[in-house]
C-alpha positions as CSV (number, residue, x, y, z in Angstrom):
1,M,-17.2,-16.1,-9.0
2,N,-17.9,-15.0,-5.4
3,K,-15.3,-12.4,-4.3
4,I,-16.9,-11.7,-0.9
5,Y,-15.3,-13.1,2.2
6,P,-16.9,-13.2,5.6
7,S,-13.9,-11.7,7.5
8,A,-10.5,-10.2,6.9
9,A,-8.9,-13.4,8.3
10,E,-10.7,-15.5,5.8
11,A,-9.8,-13.2,3.0
12,L,-6.1,-13.6,3.8
13,K,-6.2,-17.4,4.3
14,G,-4.2,-19.3,1.7
15,V,-2.8,-16.1,0.3
16,V,-0.3,-14.6,2.7
17,A,2.9,-16.4,3.6
18,D,6.3,-15.8,5.2
19,G,8.8,-13.8,3.2
20,Q,6.3,-12.2,0.8
21,L,6.5,-8.8,-0.9
22,I,3.3,-7.1,0.1
23,A,1.9,-3.7,-1.0
24,V,-0.4,-1.8,1.3
25,G,-2.4,1.2,0.2
26,G,-2.8,4.4,2.2
27,F,-1.2,7.7,2.8
28,G,-0.4,8.4,6.4
29,L,-3.4,6.9,8.2
30,C,-5.8,8.0,5.3
31,G,-7.2,5.1,3.3
32,I,-5.4,2.3,5.0
33,P,-6.9,-1.2,5.1
34,E,-7.3,-1.3,8.9
35,A,-9.0,-4.7,9.3
36,L,-6.7,-6.4,6.8
37,I,-3.6,-5.1,8.6
38,D,-5.0,-6.5,11.9
39,A,-5.7,-9.8,10.3
40,L,-2.2,-9.9,8.8
41,R,-0.7,-9.3,12.2
42,D,-2.9,-12.1,13.7
43,S,-1.9,-14.5,10.9
44,G,1.6,-14.6,12.3
45,V,3.4,-14.4,8.9
46,K,6.9,-12.9,9.2
47,N,9.9,-11.7,7.2
48,L,7.6,-9.5,5.1
49,T,8.8,-6.8,2.7
50,A,6.2,-4.1,2.9
51,I,5.7,-1.5,0.1
52,S,3.8,1.5,1.6
53,N,4.2,5.2,1.3
54,N,4.8,5.3,5.1
55,A,4.8,2.9,8.1
56,G,1.8,4.1,10.0
57,V,2.3,5.2,13.6
58,D,3.5,3.3,16.6
59,D,0.2,1.7,17.5
60,F,-1.8,1.9,14.3
61,G,-1.6,0.9,10.7
62,L,1.7,-0.9,9.7
63,G,3.1,0.2,13.0
64,K,1.3,-2.8,14.5
65,L,3.4,-5.1,12.3
66,L,6.6,-3.4,13.3
67,Q,5.7,-3.9,16.9
68,T,5.3,-7.7,16.3
69,R,8.5,-7.8,14.2
70,Q,6.7,-9.2,11.2
71,I,8.3,-6.8,8.7
72,K,11.9,-7.2,7.8
73,K,12.1,-4.5,5.2
74,M,10.1,-1.4,4.2
75,I,10.0,0.2,0.7
76,S,8.7,3.6,1.7
77,S,9.0,7.4,1.1
78,Y,8.0,8.8,4.5
79,V,8.8,7.2,7.8
80,G,8.9,10.2,10.3
81,E,5.9,9.3,12.5
82,N,6.9,6.0,13.9
83,K,9.4,5.8,16.8
84,E,9.5,2.0,16.7
85,F,10.4,2.2,13.0
86,E,13.2,4.7,13.9
87,R,14.5,2.4,16.7
88,Q,14.6,-0.7,14.6
89,Y,16.2,1.0,11.6
90,L,18.9,2.7,13.7
91,A,19.6,-0.6,15.5
92,G,20.1,-2.4,12.2
93,E,17.0,-4.6,12.8
94,L,14.9,-3.2,9.9
95,E,15.9,-2.7,6.2
96,L,14.8,0.4,4.4
97,E,14.7,1.0,0.7
98,F,14.0,4.8,0.8
99,T,12.1,5.9,-2.3
100,P,11.0,9.3,-3.4
101,Q,7.2,9.5,-3.2
102,G,6.5,10.0,-6.9
103,T,9.0,7.3,-7.8
104,L,7.3,4.9,-5.4
105,A,3.9,5.7,-7.1
106,E,5.4,5.1,-10.5
107,K,7.1,1.9,-9.5
108,L,3.7,0.5,-8.5
109,R,1.9,1.9,-11.6
110,A,4.6,0.4,-13.8
111,G,4.3,-2.9,-12.1
112,G,0.5,-2.9,-12.8
113,A,1.1,-2.0,-16.4
114,G,3.7,-4.7,-16.9
115,I,6.5,-2.2,-17.4
116,P,9.7,-3.6,-15.9
117,A,11.6,-0.4,-15.4
118,F,11.7,3.3,-16.2
119,F,14.0,6.3,-16.2
120,T,13.5,9.4,-14.0
121,K,15.5,12.5,-13.0
122,T,14.4,12.2,-9.4
123,G,17.2,11.2,-7.1
124,V,20.1,11.8,-9.6
125,G,23.2,12.9,-7.7
126,T,21.8,11.6,-4.4
127,L,22.0,8.4,-2.3
128,V,18.8,7.3,-4.1
129,A,20.8,6.8,-7.3
130,E,23.7,4.8,-5.8
131,G,24.2,1.5,-7.5
132,K,21.6,2.2,-10.2
133,E,22.0,2.6,-13.9
134,L,22.3,6.2,-15.2
135,R,21.6,7.2,-18.7
136,E,21.5,10.5,-20.7
137,F,18.5,11.6,-22.6
138,G,18.6,15.0,-24.3
139,G,21.7,16.0,-22.5
140,E,20.2,15.3,-19.0
141,T,21.0,12.4,-16.7
142,Y,18.3,10.0,-15.6
143,V,18.3,7.1,-13.2
144,M,16.7,3.7,-13.9
145,E,14.2,2.5,-11.4
146,H,12.7,-1.0,-11.4
147,A,9.0,-1.6,-11.2
148,L,7.4,-3.3,-8.2
149,F,5.5,-6.6,-8.5
150,P,4.1,-7.4,-5.1
151,E,2.7,-10.9,-4.5
152,V,-0.2,-9.5,-2.5
153,A,-1.8,-6.0,-2.4
154,L,-4.0,-5.0,0.6
155,V,-6.2,-2.1,-0.4
156,K,-8.9,0.1,1.1
157,A,-11.9,1.4,-0.9
158,D,-15.2,3.1,0.0
159,V,-17.6,1.0,-2.1
160,A,-17.3,-2.3,-4.0
161,D,-19.9,-4.0,-6.1
162,M,-20.3,-7.8,-6.2
163,S,-18.0,-8.0,-9.2
164,G,-15.2,-6.1,-7.4
165,N,-15.6,-2.7,-9.2
166,L,-14.3,-0.1,-6.7
167,R,-15.0,3.5,-5.8
168,F,-12.6,5.3,-3.5
169,N,-13.5,8.2,-1.2
170,M,-11.7,11.5,-2.1
171,T,-8.0,11.5,-1.0
172,A,-8.3,8.0,0.5
173,R,-7.8,6.9,-3.1
174,N,-4.1,7.9,-2.9
175,F,-1.8,4.8,-3.4
176,N,-4.6,2.3,-3.3
177,P,-5.3,1.9,-7.1
178,A,-1.6,1.6,-7.9
179,A,-1.1,-1.0,-5.3
180,A,-4.2,-2.9,-6.4
181,T,-3.1,-3.1,-10.1
182,A,0.5,-4.1,-9.2
183,G,-0.4,-6.9,-6.8
184,K,-0.7,-10.5,-8.2
185,I,-3.5,-11.0,-5.7
186,C,-5.5,-8.0,-4.6
187,I,-7.6,-8.1,-1.4
188,V,-9.8,-5.1,-0.7
189,E,-11.4,-3.8,2.4
190,V,-14.6,-1.7,1.9
191,E,-17.2,0.1,3.9
192,R,-20.1,-0.8,1.6
193,I,-20.9,-3.6,-0.8
194,V,-23.6,-3.0,-3.4
195,A,-25.1,-5.0,-6.3
196,T,-23.2,-5.2,-9.6
197,G,-24.3,-2.3,-11.7
198,E,-25.2,0.0,-8.8
199,I,-21.9,1.9,-9.2
200,A,-22.3,4.0,-12.4
201,P,-19.7,3.1,-15.0
202,D,-18.2,6.7,-14.8
203,D,-17.9,6.3,-11.1
204,V,-15.8,3.2,-11.2
205,H,-12.3,4.1,-10.1
206,L,-10.8,0.6,-10.4
207,P,-12.3,-2.2,-12.5
208,G,-13.2,-5.5,-10.8
209,I,-10.8,-7.4,-13.0
210,Y,-8.0,-6.3,-10.6
211,V,-9.8,-7.4,-7.4
212,H,-9.7,-11.0,-6.2
213,R,-11.2,-10.9,-2.7
214,I,-13.4,-8.4,-0.8
215,V,-14.1,-8.0,2.9
216,L,-16.6,-5.7,4.5
217,N,-15.5,-3.3,7.3
218,A,-18.5,-1.1,7.7
219,N,-17.1,0.9,10.7
220,P,-13.4,1.5,10.5
221,E,-11.7,3.6,13.1
222,K,-10.2,6.1,10.6
223,R,-7.8,7.5,13.2
224,I,-6.5,11.0,12.6
225,E,-2.7,11.0,12.4
226,K,-2.1,14.4,14.0
227,R,-5.0,16.3,15.5
228,T,-4.3,20.1,15.5
229,I,-6.6,22.6,17.0
230,R,-6.6,26.4,16.8
231,D,-8.3,28.8,19.1
232,R,-11.5,30.4,17.8
233,K,-12.0,33.7,19.5
């Protein structure tokens, strides 16, 4: 089965649609599928619910989809770098399911493992727990969180082989493997494609069985979210 597609637009064709639940890998601007996000914007699909640790910045990452009003709801843990996100949310134009970062990671991991829900102490006694089931274990209160089962996952990796086995680059791994395993259809953007077997078995971070489509983006922008410089005297 050929998993390689000639462009990000072709990789999304026939998969993305209005109203979908979509998971997008990345942490800040690190390890985001830049070309796939651009192609998703250009596809014109709307009313999306996007699962992502954050919402990019105003003119990059998922911020581009906020500008075009294609996202109706975010399931996120950090949203502090995007003024358009803030404007839409405060104006009641964007829904937000605010989720602690570790809980968000576990909701995706559980989805990939076929676990429908789990209990955690995180968020007990806060707004996060409102309307959710609470239960005691060992004299401590836990809140039940439901797993996430996105219809599509957009993922960024460093290298893929022809079978879809992936290797991620350092901290760019972040939410990408969890998003990939949770998605019913997983589309991956990579910087290099190699022959099957060229990635050593111990270097495979995600098996190809989770990957359905691959697109090459050899020269991503990899924008720095906040550049800080100190004087060297």
